[in-house]
N, C-alpha and C positions, 0 to 999 in steps of 0.2 A: 090332074097334074100339073104343078106349076114349073115352065121351064124358063129360067132365070138369064137365058141366052149364051151363047161363047162355048167354049168346053172347058172339063173340069174333071182334076186330079184326083180321084179317090186313094184315100192311104188309112189303109188299116193299122193298127198300134199295135202289132201280134200278142205281144207281153200281156197287154192290158185287157184284150180281149178276153173273154170267157168261156165265149160260143154259147149265149144263151140262143141267138138265133130272130131276137127281136128285129134286128134290120133287115134281115132275110126277108122276111114276112113283110115287112114296111116299105121296101123298095117299089117303087112303081115300075119301073124299067126292068128290073129282075137281073140285076149285074151281080148281085152278091149270093156268096154259095157258103153251105158248110163245107169247110176246108179239110181238108186230107191229112193235117200235119201237125205237129203239139209245139204248143208255144215253150217256154222254160217253166211253167207252174204245170204242165202235162196236160192243158186244155187244148181241144181242136177249135182252132181259132177261123174265123170268115175269112172268106177270100173274095176278091172281087175278080168276076171274068172279062169283062170289058169297058173298063175307064171308061173309055171314049164315050159310052153310050149314056152316061152321067148326064139329066139335065139339069144339075144343082139343086134340085129341092130340099135338100138337107135333113130329110125323112128320118134318113138311117141315123146320123148325128144324132139328133131330136131323140129319138126313143133309145139310143145307146146309154145303157146303165152306168158304164163304165169309162165314158169319154174315149171312145178307143177308136174314133171314125174320125178324118181329118178331109175336109172336102175345099178345094183349092182351085182356084179360077186359075187356068192357064194363061199366060202373056199370048 
């Protein structure tokens, strides 16, 4: 697991997410889960449980076919 150092904010673009869960299985720190709410397309989107635990590896964003995940370093 690559740790980029620092703190990261994980954002799921809810209306872009189709809930395929590829990111859920890819996250090494297991902070992504299948959500319990529907987006505007009527799909269960992925939710972040504890963004402060993100290591910044960006594996979730890389595997997302819909480019629905943003990882930003906090200042």
